[in-house]
Structure formats: structure tokens, C-alpha cells
C-alpha positions as CSV (number, residue, x, y, z in Angstrom):
1,X,-12.9,43.0,-19.1
2,X,-14.9,40.4,-20.9
3,X,-17.4,38.5,-18.6
4,X,-17.5,34.7,-18.8
5,X,-20.9,32.9,-18.5
6,X,-21.7,31.0,-15.3
7,X,-21.1,27.3,-15.1
8,X,-23.3,25.9,-12.4
9,X,-22.5,22.6,-10.8
10,X,-26.1,21.5,-11.3
11,X,-28.0,22.7,-14.4
12,X,-31.2,24.5,-13.5
13,X,-34.5,22.8,-14.2
14,X,-36.8,24.1,-16.8
15,X,-39.3,26.6,-15.5
16,X,-42.4,24.9,-14.2
17,X,-40.6,21.6,-13.8
18,X,-41.3,19.7,-10.6
19,X,-38.7,20.5,-7.9
20,X,-37.0,17.4,-6.5
21,X,-37.5,17.0,-2.8
22,X,-34.6,14.6,-2.2
23,X,-31.7,16.0,-4.1
24,X,-28.5,14.1,-3.7
25,X,-25.4,15.9,-2.5
26,X,-23.2,14.3,-5.2
27,X,-22.7,14.8,-8.9
28,X,-21.4,11.4,-9.9
29,X,-23.8,8.6,-9.1
30,X,-21.2,5.9,-9.8
31,X,-19.0,6.9,-6.8
32,X,-21.1,9.6,-5.0
33,X,-18.1,11.9,-5.5
34,X,-15.8,9.6,-3.4
35,X,-13.7,8.5,-6.3
36,X,-14.3,4.8,-5.5
37,X,-17.2,3.0,-7.2
38,X,-19.7,1.8,-4.7
39,X,-19.4,-1.9,-3.8
40,X,-22.8,-2.9,-5.0
41,X,-22.1,-1.3,-8.4
42,X,-18.6,-2.8,-8.6
43,X,-20.1,-6.2,-7.9
44,X,-22.1,-5.8,-11.1
45,X,-19.0,-5.8,-13.2
46,X,-16.3,-7.6,-11.1
47,X,-17.0,-11.3,-10.7
48,X,-17.2,-12.2,-7.0
49,X,-16.2,-8.7,-5.8
50,X,-15.5,-8.5,-2.1
51,X,-15.2,-4.9,-0.8
52,X,-13.3,-6.1,2.2
53,X,-10.6,-8.1,0.3
54,X,-10.4,-6.6,-3.2
55,X,-8.7,-3.5,-4.5
56,X,-10.8,-0.3,-4.5
57,X,-12.3,0.2,-8.0
58,X,-11.5,3.8,-9.1
59,X,-14.3,5.8,-10.8
60,X,-13.5,6.9,-14.3
61,X,-16.9,8.5,-15.1
62,X,-16.3,11.4,-17.5
63,X,-16.6,14.6,-15.6
64,X,-15.9,13.0,-12.2
65,X,-12.4,13.9,-10.9
66,X,-12.9,12.7,-7.4
67,X,-10.7,9.6,-7.9
68,X,-7.7,11.7,-8.8
69,X,-6.3,11.7,-5.3
70,X,-5.9,7.9,-5.5
71,X,-3.6,8.1,-8.5
72,X,-0.4,8.7,-6.5
73,X,2.2,6.0,-6.1
74,X,1.4,5.5,-2.4
75,X,-2.3,4.5,-3.0
76,X,-2.0,3.1,-6.5
77,X,-1.3,-0.5,-5.3
78,X,-4.6,-0.5,-3.5
79,X,-6.7,0.8,-6.4
80,X,-8.3,-1.2,-9.3
81,X,-8.0,0.8,-12.5
82,X,-9.7,-1.7,-14.8
83,X,-13.1,0.1,-14.9
84,X,-13.3,2.2,-18.0
85,X,-15.2,5.4,-18.6
86,X,-17.8,3.4,-20.5
87,X,-18.3,1.0,-17.6
88,X,-18.5,3.9,-15.1
89,X,-21.1,5.7,-17.3
90,X,-23.2,2.5,-17.4
91,X,-22.9,2.2,-13.6
92,X,-23.8,5.9,-13.2
93,X,-27.0,5.3,-15.3
94,X,-27.9,2.3,-13.2
95,X,-27.5,4.2,-10.0
96,X,-29.5,7.2,-11.4
97,X,-32.3,4.8,-12.1
98,X,-32.0,3.4,-8.5
99,X,-32.2,6.9,-7.2
100,X,-35.3,7.7,-9.2
101,X,-36.9,4.5,-7.9
102,X,-35.9,5.5,-4.3
103,X,-37.4,9.0,-4.7
104,X,-40.6,7.6,-6.2
105,X,-41.0,5.2,-3.3
106,X,-40.4,8.2,-0.9
107,X,-43.0,10.2,-2.7
108,X,-45.6,7.4,-2.4
109,X,-44.8,7.0,1.3
110,X,-45.1,10.7,1.9
111,X,-48.5,10.8,0.0
112,X,-49.8,8.0,2.2
113,X,-48.5,9.6,5.4
114,X,-50.0,13.0,4.4
115,X,-53.4,11.4,3.5
116,X,-53.7,9.9,7.0
117,X,-53.1,13.3,8.7
118,X,-56.4,14.9,9.4
119,X,-58.3,11.7,9.5
120,X,-59.8,11.0,12.9
121,X,-58.1,8.5,15.0
122,X,-61.4,7.5,16.5
123,X,-62.8,4.1,15.4
124,X,-66.4,5.2,16.0
125,X,-68.5,8.4,16.3
126,X,-68.8,10.2,19.6
127,X,-71.9,9.5,21.6
128,X,-74.2,12.5,22.3
129,X,-72.9,12.6,25.9
130,X,-69.3,12.7,24.6
131,X,-70.2,15.3,22.1
132,X,-71.8,17.6,24.7
133,X,-68.8,17.1,27.1
134,X,-66.4,18.0,24.3
135,X,-68.4,21.2,23.4
136,X,-68.5,22.3,27.1
137,X,-64.7,21.8,27.4
138,X,-64.1,23.7,24.2
139,X,-66.3,26.6,25.4
140,X,-64.5,26.6,28.7
141,X,-61.1,26.9,27.0
142,X,-62.4,29.6,24.7
143,X,-63.7,31.5,27.8
144,X,-60.4,31.3,29.5
145,X,-58.6,32.5,26.4
146,X,-61.1,35.4,26.1
147,X,-60.4,36.3,29.7
148,X,-56.7,36.6,29.0
149,X,-57.1,39.1,26.2
């Protein structure tokens, strides 16, 4: 039987590329695989959009089929179908850029957090008495550990 090639959900990165620490769980950034465009994105294209009062804007991003379950006659009156594939692609690109900014901020925060680890919390150097006391305590602990072995 002829074998078909794999079709991964997420294409693999090029070898040597930086691995993303915060990888989203969704494929479509327009709706985050919910089928409904996120309210803050919908507000960019629908004047005065109110997510509590207005119809739910259905995602039509090419390759995103999450909104299909809203297409039945029961839910259709509650769904706004005016957003086109082009609009959803644009919103997807905006949200991808937002995600990149978010990840960049997280990386910077992590670098700052990691750089502070290992720095002494003391504001000043130990006095000679404190240093001697610390060494004695350290030796006492080592002695107890050696006694256990």
C-alpha cells in the first residue's frame, strides 16, 4: 500500500532554530480555535463592538474550521457572519504580532529574574566575626554529615 506523507499540525522549526518557550495551544490566532473572533480583535473591525450585546463574530480564517459548529440553524441567529477571510487573516496577523510581543516581554522578565538569582541578598559584606561564625557552622554541618556516612 502506498504511504502518505505526514501532515503535522504545527510545522517543525528549522534545525538550530530557537525553541519557543511559550507555545500557544491554538493554531488560529484570530479565534484561538474557538470559532469566535476574540472581542478585542472584533472591536478593531466592528464599530462600537460590545461583546455582551452584539452577535458573536464567526472566524473565517482560511484553514480554521472551528467556527463550523456555529453554522447550524439553531445558533446562526446569534452569529455575525460579516467578517471575511481577508479580515480574519489580518486579525490573525495582528494577534500573532501581539503574541510575539508578549513572548518577548516574558523573555526579558525571565532574563532579569534569572540574573538576580545567585546574587547575594545581603546589602553589605559580612564582618570578620560573622564570617568566622558562618565557617564554624558550616564545618559543624559538614562534620555531622560525615558522621552519618
